[in-house]
N, C-alpha and C positions, 0 to 999 in steps of 0.2 A: 479750689482747691483741687479740682481736677487735674490740673496741669502738673499738680506734685504728688499725684496718686501713688506713682510708682517709687518715688523716696520715703513717703509716709508710712507704706504698709508696713516697714520693716522695723517698728518699734517707736514712732513718733507719735506722741498723741497732740492732737490740738484744739486748743480751749478758745473759743469765740465769746468776746464780749463787747456786742454791739449795741451802743445808745441809739435806743428806738425814737428818742426827739434830737436825733441831729439836724441843725439848720439846714437849710438848701443854700448850697455855695455856686457861684459862677466858677466853672473849671473844665478844663480840658479833660476829660473821662478817660479817653485813650492813653494820655499821659500819665496820669496819674495810676492808670492800673498798669503801666511799664516801671512806676517807682514802686508800688506794693509788689509786684512779680519778682522784682530784682530783691528787694529787702526779705520777703520770705525765702527766696532762692538762698539768698546768703544765710539766713538763719538755718534754713535745715541745713546747708553745708558745715556750717559749726557745730552741728550737734552729733556729727558722726554716727548719724543713723539713730540713735536714742533720745529719748528726753520730751521736754514739753514745750511746745510752740503756743504762745497768747496772742492772739489779736484782739485788740482793745480798739475802741472808738467813742470818744465822748466828746462833749463840748464846752467851751468856758466863754461865757458873752457871744460873741458874734464868731467864735473862730472853731472850726473842727480839728480835732487831734485824731491821729491814727497812731498807736504803738504796737510794737512789733516786737517782742520780748521773746529769746529762746534760751534755754539751759545748758548752751554751750560752755565753753572753757573760758569764752570773754577775748578783749581784744588785748594782744601783749602791750604795755607800756609804751614800749620804744616805737610803737607804729600807730599811737593814736594821733598824732600830729599829720599823718600822711594818708591817711583812708581815704580822703575826697579829693585827692590829686589825680589828674588824668595818666592812665595808663600805671598807679602803682598797683600791686598784687602783691599777693603772697604765694601763690600758685607757681607753680612751674610753668617754663614757657611752652607756648600752644594751649595751656588748659582753658584759661581766661584770657579776655583783652586789657581787663584794668581798665574799663571804662565804666564798670556799675555804679560806682557809689558817687563817682563825677558825674554822670549821666542823671542821678538820683536828685543830687545837689542841686545841679541847672535845674531840672523841671521845678521842683518845689521852690526853688528862690526865686529864679528869674520869670517863669513862668506864671508861677501862682502868687507871688509874693509873700512865700511862706517862710516859716524856719524849719530846720531839720538839725536835730543834735541826736548824739547818744550817750548811754552810760553804759562803761563795762567795769566787771567788778572781779 
């Protein structure tokens, strides 16, 4: 969370709920770090400087789960089907590359044979 310290000090509260009995998994640690960094960055961005960011880990059977939940305004229904597309972004030109969630999807699904999903209300 040190990486995001400058973004968090303005009014974002972080709640961590880590499962102390998470099973060991074979993984590319640096790639998963890239996944979590990207998802947390997007969650912080969605909260517009204030709110609650929850990071939770838990397991079910042999699988490890990570949930990143923010109190932002949510994903507009008209773009939900596009958020994992390469180069898709809602930001103005030059602000972001639009590769973030596509990269996250590729790392989780292709490299780790996992699943990636989201809910937005």
